[in-house]
KOLZAGU-620453 format. One record per residue: residue in three letters; x, y, z of N, C-alpha, C, O, CB in turn. Coordinates in steps of 0.2 Angstrom, whole numbers, plus 5000, padded with zeros to 4 digits. Glycine has a CB too. Example, Ala and Ser with C-alpha at 12.3 -4.5 7.8 and 13.67 -1.06 7.14 Angstrom:
! residues 2
ala506649725039506249785039506649845039507149835042505749785045/ser506449895035506849955036506450005039506750065040507049975029/
This chain:
! residues 363
met500449945000500050005000500450065000501050075003499550005006/ala500250114996500650184996500550215003500150195007500350224990/asp501050265004500950305010500350335011500050345017501550355010/thr499950355006499350395006498750345005498750315000499250455001/val498350335010497750295009497250325005497050385006497450275016/arg496950294999496550324995495850294996495650234995496750304987/tyr495350344997494650324999494250324992494350374988494350365004/gly493750284992493250284987492550304991492450264996493150224982/ile492250354989491650374993490950354989490950374984491650454995/ile490550314993489950294990489350334993489150324999489750224990/gly489050384990488550434994488950494997489250485002488250394999/ala488850554994489150614996488650664997488750724995489650634990/gly488150645001487650695003487950725010488550735010486950665005/met487450745014487650785020488150745024488750775026487050805024/met488050685026488550645030489150625026489750625028488250585033/gly489050615019489650595015490150655015490750645015489450575008/gln489850715014490250775014490650785021491150815021489850835012/glu490350775026490650775033491250735033491750745035490150755039/his491150675030491750625030492350655025492850655027491550555027/ile492150685020492650715015493050765019493650775018492250735009/arg492650815022493050865026493450835031494050865032492450915029/asn493250785034493750755040494350715037494850725040493350715044/ile494250685031494750645028495250705026495850685026494550605022/ala495050755024495550815021495950835027496550865026495150875018/leu495750825033496150845039496650795041497150805045495750865045/leu496650735039497050685041497750685037497750705031496750615040/asp498250665040498850655037498850585034498650535037499450655042/gly499050575027499150515024498450485022498450425021499450465029/ala498050525020497350505017497150555012497250615013496850495023/glu496750525007496450575002495850534999495750474999496950594997/val495350574997494750554993494950554986495150604983494150594994/ala494950484983495250484976494650484971494750504966495550414976/ala494050454973493450454969492850454973492750434979493550384965/ile492350474969491650484973491150464968491150474962491550564974/tyr490650424971490050404967489450434971489250424976489950334966/glu489050484967488550524970488050534965488150584961488750584974/pro487450504964487050514958486650584958486450604953486450464958/asp486550614964486250684964486750734962487250744965485950694971/ala486550774957487050814953487250874958487850894958486750854947/gly486750904962486950954967487450934972487950964974486350984970/met487250874975487750844980488450824977488950834981487450784984/ala488450804971489050784968489450844967490050844968488950744962/thr489150894965489550954963489850984970490451004970489151014960/ala489450984975489751014982490250964984490750984987489151014987/ala490250894984490750854986491350854982491950854985490450784986/met491350864976491950874972492350934973492950934973491750874964/ala491950984975492251044977492651034983493251064984491751104978/leu492450994988492750984994493350934993493850944997492250954999/ala493250894989493750834988494350854983494750814982493450774985/gly494350914981494950934977495050894970494550894966495550924981/gly495550854970495650814963495350754963495550714958496350814963/ala494850734967494550674966494150664960493950714957494050664972/ala494050604957493750584951492950574953492850544958494050524947/arg492550594948491850574949491650514945491750514939491350634948/glu491450464948491250404944490450404943490050424947491350334948/glu490250384937489550394935489150334938488550344938489450394928/thr489450274940489050224942489450194948490050204950489050164936/phe489050154952489250124958489750074956490350074960488650094962/glu489650034951490149984949490750014947491349984948489849934944/gly490750074943491350104941491750124947492350114946491150164937/leu491450144952491950164958492250104961492850104963491550204963/val491750054963492049994966492549954963493049934966491449954968/thr492549954956493049914953493649954951494049924947492749884947/arg493750014953494350054951494950014954494849984959494350124954/gly495450024951496049984954496550024958497049994960496449954948/asp496350084960496850124963496550144970496850194973496950194959/leu496050114973495850124979496050074985496150024983495050124979/asp496150104991496350064997495750045001495849995005496850105000/cys495250085001494650075005494050105002494150154998494750095012/leu493450085005492850115003492450145009492550115014492450064999/leu492050195008491650225013490950225010490850255005491850295015/ile490450195014489750205011489350255016489350245022489350135012/ala489150305013488750355016488050365012487850425012489150415017/ser487850315009487150325005486550315010486650305016487150265000/pro485950325007485350325011485350255014485650205012484750335007/asn485050245020485050195025484850125021485250075022484650195030/his484350125017484050065014484550035009484449975007483450075012/leu485050075007485550055002486150015005486549985001485750104998/his486250025012486850005015487049925013487549915011486850015022/leu486549885015486649815015486749795007487149755006486149775018/pro486249815003486349794996487049814993487349774989485749824992/gln487249874995487849894992488449854995488949834992487949974994/leu488449835002488949795005488949725001489549705000488749785012/arg488349705000488349634996488649634989489049594987487649604996/arg488549694986488749704979489549714979489949684975488449764975/ile489749754984490549764985490849694986491349684983490649814990/ala490549654990490849584991490949544985491349504984490349544996/glu490449554980490549514974491049544969491349514966489849514970/leu491149614969491549654964492249664967492749644963491249714963/asn492349684973493049704975493049714982492949774985493249774971/pro493049664986492949674994493549704997494049675000492849604997/leu493549774997494049815000493849825007493349815009494149884996/pro494349855012494149875018493649925018493649975013494749905022/leu493149925022492549965022492450005028492449975034491949925020/leu492250065028491850105033491150115031491050145026492250165035/val490650085034489950095032489550135037489650115043489650025030/glu489250185035488750225040488250175043488050125040488450285036/lys488050195049487450165052486850185049486850245046487450175060/pro486250155050486250085052486450035047486350045041485450065054/ile486649975049486949935044486449895040486549875035487349875048/tyr485849895043485249865039484649895042484649925047485249785039/thr484049895038483449925040482849885040482349895044483349985035/asp482849825036482349785036482449725040482949685040482249755028/pro482049705045482149645049482349585046482649535048481549635054/thr482049575040482149515036482949505033483149455031481749505030/asp483249565034483949565031484449545036485049535035484149635029/ala484249525042484749505048485149445046485749445047484449495054/asp484849395043485249335041485749345035486249325035484749275038/arg485549395030485949415025486549445028487149435025485649455020/leu486449485032487049525035487549475039488149475038486849575040/ala487249425043487649375046488049335041488649325043487149325050/ala487749315036488149285030488749325028489249295026487649255025/leu488549385026489049435024489649435029490249435027488849495022/glu489549445035490049445040490549385040491149395041489749455047/val490249325039490649265039491149265032491649245033490249205039/ala490849295027491149285020491649335018492049325014490649275015/tyr491549395021491849455018492649445020492749445026491549525021/pro493049455016493749435017494149495020494749485022494149415011/ala493949555020494249615022493949645028493349625030494349675016/pro494249695032493949725038493349765036493349805031494449755042/ile492849765040492249815040492149845046492149815051491549775037/trp492049915046491949955052491349985051491250025046492550005053/val490849985056490250015056490350085059490550085065489649975059/ala490150135056490250205058489750225064489250255063490150255052/met489950215070489650235076490050295079490350285084489550175081/glu489950355076490350415078490250435085490750455088490150475074/tyr489650415088489550445095490050415100490150445105488850425097/arg490350355099490850325103491450375104491850365109491050255100/tyr491550415099492150445098492150525100492650565099492450445091/met491550545102491450615105491850615111491850575115490750635106/pro492350665112492850665118492550645124492750605128493150725118/pro491950685127491750665133491450595134491450565139491250715135/val491150575128490850505128491350455129491350405133490350495122/ala491850465125492450415125492750415132492950365134492950435120/arg492850475135493050475142492650435147492850405151493250545144/leu491950445146491450415151491550335150491550305155490750435149/val491550315143491650245142492250215146492250165149491650235134/ala492850255145493450225148493450225155493750185158494050275145/glu493050275159493150285166492550255170492450255176493250355168/ala491950235166491350215169491450165175491150175180490850195164/glu491750115173491850055178492150075184491850065190492149995175/leu492750115184493050135190492750185194492650175200493750155188/thr492450235190492050285194491450265197491350285203491850335189/thr491050215194490450195197490450135201490050115205489950185192/gly491050095201491050025204490649975200490449925203490850035211/gly490449985194490049945190489349975189488949985193489949875194/val489249995182488650035181488049995182487949935179488750055173/lys487550015186486949985187486350015183485849985181486749975194/met486450085182485950125179486250165174486750205176485450165184/leu485950165168486250205163485650245159485250215157486650165158/ser485750315158485250345155485550395149486150425151484850395160/ile485250395144485550435138484950475136484350455134485750385132/arg485050545136484550585134484850625128485350655128484350635139/glu484450625122484550675116484050715115483450695113484750625110/his484150785116483650835115483950875109484450915110483450885121/arg483650875103483950895097483550925092482950935094484350845094/phe483750945086483350975081483050925077483250865077483851015076/pro482550935073482250885069482650865063483250885062481550915065/phe482450805060482850785055482950835049482450875048482450715052/leu483550845047483650885041483450865035483350805034484350905041/pro483350905030483150885023483750845020484250865021482950945018/lys483550785017484050745013483750735006483250745004484050675017/val484250715002484050704995483550654994483550604997484750674991/gly482950674990482450634989481950624995481550584995482650564987/asn482150665001481750655007481750585010481250575013481050685006/trp482250545009482150475011482150475018481850425021482850445008/asn482450515022482350515029481750535032481650535039482950555032/arg481250545028480550565031480150495031479550505034480250615026/phe480350445029479950385029480350325031480850305030479750365021/asn479950285035480250225039480450175034480950135036479650195043/arg480150165028480350115024481050125021481350075019479850105018/tyr481350185021481950205019482450205025483050185024481950265015/ser482250235030482650255036482750195040483250185044482450315039/gly482250155041482250095046481850115052481750075056482950085048/gly481650185052481250205058481750245062482350225063480850155062/thr481450295066481850335070482350295075482850315076481450385074/leu482050245079482350215084482950165081483350145085481850175088/val482950155074483450125071483950175068484550175070483250075065/glu483650225064484050275061484450315065485050325065483650315056/lys484150345070484450395075484750355081485250375083483950445077/cys484350315084484550285090484950225091485150205096483950275094/cys485150195085485650145085486250165088486650125091485750115078/his486450225087487050255091487050245098487450225101487150335089/phe486450255101486350255108486350185111486550165116485750295111/phe485950135107485950065109486650035108486849995112485450025104/asp487050055104487750035103488150055110488550025112488150065097/leu488050125112488350145118488150105124488550095128488250225119/met487550085124487350055130487649985131487949965136486550035130/arg487749945125488149885125488849895127489149855131488049845119/leu489149945125489849965126489949985133490449955136490050025121/ile489550025136489650045143489449995148489849985153489250105144/leu488949955147488749905151489049835151488949795155487949895151/his489449825145489749755144489249705145489449645148490349755149/ser488649715142488149655142487649665136487749715133487749665149/glu487249615136486749615130486049625133485949605139486749555126/pro485649665129484949675132484549605131484649565127484649725128/val484049605136483649545136482949565136482449515134483749505143/arg482749625137482049645136482049725135482449755137481649635143/val481549735130481449805128480749835129480349795127481749815121/met480649885132479949915132480049995130480550025131479749915139/ala479550015126479550075123478950115122478450075121479950075116/ser478950175122478350215120478650275116479050315118477950245127/ala478350285110478650325105478150345100477650305099479350305102/gly478250395096477850415090478050485087478550515089477150415093/gln477550505083477650565079477250615083476650615083477450555071/val477550665085477250715090477150785087476650815087477550715097/ala477750805084477750885082478050895075477850945072478150915087/asn478450855073478850865067478550835060478250785061479550845068/his478650875055478450855048477750835047477550805042478850785047/met477350865052476550845051476250875046475750845043476250865058/asp476450935043476150965038476550955031476350995026476051035039/glu477050915031477450905025477050855020476750805023478150875026/asp477150865014476750815009477250805003477550845000476150855006/tyr477350745002477850714996477450674992477350614993478450684999/gly477150704986476750664982476150634985475950584983477150614979/gly475850674989475250644992475350604998474850575001474850604987/glu475950595000476150555006476450595012476850635010476650495004/arg476150585018476450625024476950585027476950525028475850635028/pro477550615029478050575033477750535039477350555042478550625035/asp478050475040477850435046478450425051478350385055477650365043/ile478950475050479550465055479350495062479050545062480150495052/trp479550455067479450475074479950525076480450535073479450415078/asp479750565081480150625083480250625091480550665094479950685081/ala479950575095479950575102479850505105479450465102479450625105/gly480150495110480050425113480450415119480950445121480150375108/tyr480250365123480650335129480750255127480350225125480250345135/val481350235129481550165128481850145135482350175137481950145122/leu481550085138481850055144482049985142481749945139481350055149/leu482749975144483049905143483249875149483649905153483549915137/asp483149805149483449765154484049725151483949705146482949715158/phe484649725155485249685152485349625156485149615162485849735152/ala485749575153485849515155486249515162486149475166486249475150/asn486649565163487049575169486649605175486949625180487649605168/gly485949615174485549655179485549725179485149755183485849625186/ser485949755175485949825174485349855170485049815166486549855171/arg485149915170484549945167484850005163485250045165483949955171/ala484450015157484650075153484050115151483450075150485150065148/met484050175150483450215147483750265142484250295143483050245153/leu483350265137483450315132482850365131482250345132483550285125/glu482950435131482450485130482650525124483250555124482450525137/leu482250525119482350555113481850615112481250595112482350515107/cys482050675110481550725108481850765103482450795103481450775114/met481550765097481850795091481450865090481450885084481750755085/phe481250895095480950965094481251005100480851045103480150965093/ala481850995102482151025108482851065106483251055110482250975113/glu482851095100483451115098483651185102484251205101483451135091/gly483251205106483451265111483851245117484051285121482751295113/ser483951175117484351155123485051175123485351185118484351075123/glu485351185129486051205129486551145127486951145123486251225137/tyr486351085130486651025128486250975124485650965125486950985134/gln486550945119486150895114486050825117485550795118486350895107/glu486650805119486750735122486950735129487450775131487150685118/glu486550705134486750695141486750625143486250595142486350745145/ile487350595145487350525147487550525154488050555156487850485142/ser487150485158487350475165487350395167486950355165486750505169/ala487950385170488050315172488150315179488550345182488650285168/val487750265183487750265190487950195193487650145190487150295193/gly488350195198488450125201488550135209488450195211489050095199/pro488650085213488750095220489250145222489250165228488850025223/arg489750155218490250195220490150275218490450315222490950175217/gly489750285213489650355211489350355204489150315201490350385211/lys489450415201489050435195489550475191490050505193488450485196/ile489550455184489950495179489450515173489050475171490550455176/glu489550575171489050605166489450635160490050665161488650655169/ala489250635154489450665149488950715146488350695145489750615143/arg489150775144488750825141489050845135489550875135488550885146/val488650845129488850865123488450915119487850895119488950795118/pro488650965117488251015114488050995107488450955104488551085114/gly487551025104487451015097487951045092488451075094486751035095/pro487751035085488251065080488351135081487951175083487951055073/thr488951155081489151225082488851275077488651335079489951235081/arg488751255071488351295066487651315068487451365065488451265059/phe487351275072486651295074486651335081486051355083486251225076/trp487151355084487151395090487151465088487551495084487851385094/pro486651505090486451575088487051615090487351615096485851595091/asp487251655086487851705087487651755093488151765097487951745081/his487051775094486851825099486951795106486951825111486151845098/leu487051725107487151695113487851685115488051665120486851625113/gly488351715110489051705112489351635110489051605106489151725119/ala489851625114490251555112489751495114489351505119490851555116/pro489751445110489351385111489551355117490151365120489351345105/pro489151315120489351275126489951225125490051205119488751225129/val490351215130490951175130490751105132490451095137491551195134/pro490951045128490750985131491150975138491651005139491050925126/glu490850925142491050915148490950855151490450815149490850975153/leu491350825156491250765159491150785167491550835169491850725159/ile490750755170490550775177490650705181490350655180489850805178/val491150705186491250645190490950665197491150715200491950625190/ser490550615200490150635206490250575211489750525210489450655205/pro490750565215490850505219490350515225490050575227491550505222/arg490150455228489650455233490050475240489750515244489350395234/asp490650455241491050475247491750475245492050425243490850415252/pro492050535246491750595249491350635243491550625237492250645252/lys490850665245490450695240490850755237491250785241489750725243/gly490650775231491050825228491050825220491550795218491750835231/pro490550835217490550835209491150875206491350935209489950865206/arg491450845201492050875198491850885191491750835187492750835199/arg491850945188491750965181492450965177492851005179491351025180/ile492450935172493050925168492850955161492550915157493350855167/pro493051015159492851035152493250995147493850985148493051115151/met492950985141493350945136493250975129492850955125493050875136/pro493551035128493451075122493751035116494250995117493751145122/val493451045110493651015104493951065099493751125099493050975101/asp494451045096494851085091494351115086493951085083495351045087/pro494351185086493851215082493851195074493351195071493951295081/ala494451175072494451145065494051085064493751075059495151135063/leu494051045070493650985069492850995070492450965067493850935075/leu492751045074492051065075491751095068491151085066491951115080/ala492151125065491951155058491851105053491551115048492451215056/ala492251045054492250995049491650945049491550905045492850955049/gly491150955054490650915055490150925060490250975064490850845055/asp489650885061489150905066489150855072488650845076488450895063/his489750815073489750765078490350775083490650725085489850695075/asn490450835085490950855090491650825089491950805094490650825097/gly491850825083492550805082492550725081493150705079492950825087/ser492050685082492150615082492250585076492550535075491450585085/thr492050615070492150585064492850585062493150535059491750625058/tyr493250635064493950635063494250585067494750545064494250705065/tyr494150575073494450525078494250455075494750415076494250535085/gln493650445073493550385070493950365064494150305063492750385068/his494050415060494450405054495150385055495550345052494450465049/glu495450425061496150405063496150335064496650295062496350445069/arg495750305068495750235070495550185064495950135063495250215075/phe495150205059495050165053495650165049495750115046494450195050/leu495950215048496650215044497050165047497450135043496950285044/ala497150155053497550105056497350035054497749985053497650105064/val496650025053496449965051496549955044496849895042495649965052/val496550005039496649995032497449975031497549935027496450055029/arg497850005036498549995035498749925038499349905038498950045038/gly498249885041498449825044498749825051499049785053498949785040/glu498649885054498949895061498449885067498649885072499249965061/ala497849875065497349865070496649835067496649825061497149935073/ala496249815072495649775070495049825071495149875075495449715074/pro494449825067493949865068493649865075493649815078493349845063/glu493549925078493249935084492549925085492249915090493450005087/val492149935079491449925078491349885073491349895067491049995077/thr491149815074491049765070490349765067489949795069491249695073/leu490349725061489649715059489149685064488549705064489649665053/ala489449635068489049615074488749665078488249665080489449555078/asp489249715080489049775084488449815081487949835084489649815086/gly488549825074488049865070487449825070486849865071488349875064/ala487449765069486849725069486449725075485849725075486949655066/arg486849715081486449715087486149785089485549785092486949695093/ala486449835087486149905088485549905084485049935087486649955087/val485549885078484849885074484349845077483749865077485049865067/ala484549785079484049735082483749765088483149755089484349675084/met484049805092483849835098483349895096482749905099484349875102/gly483449935091483049985088482449955085481849985087483350025083/leu482449905082481849865079481449845084480849845084482049815074/ala481749815090481349785095480949845099480349835101481749745100/ala481349895100481049955103480449985099479850005102481550015104/gln480449985092479950005088479349955088478749975089480150015081/gln479449895089478949845089478549855096477949845096479249775089/ser478949865101478649875108478249935108477649935111479149885113/ala478449995105478050055105477450045101476850075102478450105102/leu477450005095476849995091476349945095475749955094477049965084/thr476549895098476149845101475949865108475449835111476449775101/gly476349905112476249915119476449865123476249855129475549925120/glu476849815121477049755124477849755125478149775120476849695122/ala478149725130478849715130479049665125478649615124479049695138/val479649675123479949625118480549595121480949625123480149665111/thr480549525121481149485123481649475118481449465112480849425126/leu482249485119482749485115483149415116483649395113483249545115/
């Protein structure tokens, strides 16, 4: 492999362009080629990627002979079909955006792909790499004496417009508790070192997209909900999602509690959405609260402004790519596997089933 890792990008919409901006900040990496069927998004992506080539077809990009890895950032429902096609054409190391699949019937196909694919695949769970979240993950066991209760709250802005409005409909996105919340279900498994055994949820469409119309069809995507989960090791977790709360100071708040104490992570929303008249945006922080002796300790965790400007995920996309590059170079293994991605989706699908039926779902 050459000193510079050459990426091929599949899907260069809003998230694909965030990846392109962050790859540009890395040493020893470049975007070599892009496949994006939407003309406007392709033009914007090509401007960001400098000398990258634009491929007119998916197959044309995948079968190029000068790429070291591929990145999939296409609409959700395309992820698994594109993964399977890459496996047939040119199975390069892959970074694929979440969710890894959207249709419950695809779980077996994904499992088969995991066994057969000869190169490493990393599922893009950016929230793991937000600095205060990563610090919480690393210190939760010691600080708490073993996490018994975990809560994750996201109070944020509504779904943004996407090409073809695919994220307005469950059949393309997988549903909000899959599309948006697989990040949080992944974090629950990571922090608790256990698997969920039961899921209960109440969720629905409350305030957003109610008056939108796309060819006579109204969006069916949810915007609020609670999910309660029991884990095999006896711990419990809760998710609270509200997507009409963009006036909040912090967007994500994670709290882990055990017999020794509590540790919290607080992450603001995208810098570009913070109003200028309010001054500087909030700083991410970690809060450590031992039971004895009492005394909460706040630890500011500012992020490099260049990383904040490169995306909407508190610098995590950059840190994720740093680790993925080590995988491409053969120096490390993926930290977020296909199995991790699949389990997070299964939790989201179970939560949606529980919300629809009013019954707990056993996993």
